[in-house]
N, C-alpha and C positions, 0 to 999 in steps of 0.2 A: 916186484914183477918177474916171474922165472923167463930162461931166455928160452924154452920151449915151447912152443905154440903146436896145438892137433889137429886136425879138422880130419871128423870122421865122411869119406868121402862117400860111401854105401849109403848113410842117411842122407847127402846134402842129393843121391841120386832121388835114394827112394822116398824120404820125406818133404822134402821143399815142394809147393805148391807147382812149380813150373814142371818140374818130376814127373808127379802124378798126372799133373795134365797133359803128359806130353807120352805118360803110360796109356792113359785113357783113347787117347785119338786112335794110336795104335793098336792099339784093345780095339775099338771100333772099326778100325780096318780092317782087323783079322774078322767080327764077324762076317762084314761082309762077303767076303773069298770065302768062309768056314766052310760051306754047302757044295762049294765046287768040285769038279774032279782033281782028281790024286797028281794034274801035270798040271794046274792053273793053281794050287796051293800051294805044291813047294817054289813056283814060282813068285809065288806072294810074298811065303815067310820068309824068300832069300831078301826082297826086297824091301820086307820089316825086318827085319836084319839090319839089312845095312840103315836104316833110316834110323832106326836105334841108335845103333854105333855113333851115328850123326849127332842127335840129338843129346848124345850124353858127352860126348865130344864139347860142342856149343854148350853145354851148360857148364861142363869143366872149365871153358876158355873164360865164360862168362862170369866164375869167379876167383878165378887168377887175382884179376889188378884186386878184389875185393881183400883177396887174402894178401895180398904183397902190401897194399894200405895200412891195414891193421896189424901187419910184425911190428910195419917201419913207428907205426903211433904206438904199440905196446914194447920198441924197443926189442924186440924176440929176435934172437940170434938163426933159429931155424925154426919150418915149418913142417912138420911130420903128419902123415898117415896116421893118425891113431892107434888105429889096430898095431902098428907096426912098434910103437910104443910097447915096455913091459912095468919098466919104474920111472921112476924121474921126475921131477920139477913141470910140471906144466901147465900149460892153460888151455884149455878146450875152446875153440872160435868156431865149433859147429853152427851155434844156435845162432851167433850175430853174423854169419856168410849167408843159412839158410834165407833168413831178413832180411836184407840185401838183395838176394838175388832175387827174393820172390817178389821186390817190393821193383825191380825193372820191368817186370810183366813177363807172357809166355813167349817160349819160343815157337817161331813157324816151324812146321809142317809141313813139309813140301810135298 
């Protein structure tokens, strides 16, 4: 078993059902305001970008204990962002993390 586990956080955010559902909800909200005047659109965009940031943060926080548990279970010494590792003996845990994150249900979009 390798000492290094990798996680593709972009895939976690973009390919998980939880991430996609949150993105779809934000897109629906944007569609409702896109026909409004420029001032309202700018304000709505700023608000939606803030919500997007908070949702991404919540998704990463949801994944954190899953990653920690998997690392302990696999007796790994390190977990790194997949894109940061150019070479080495490693095991990617992205699919496992996505499955467990999705099993917990959707995030609340406030």
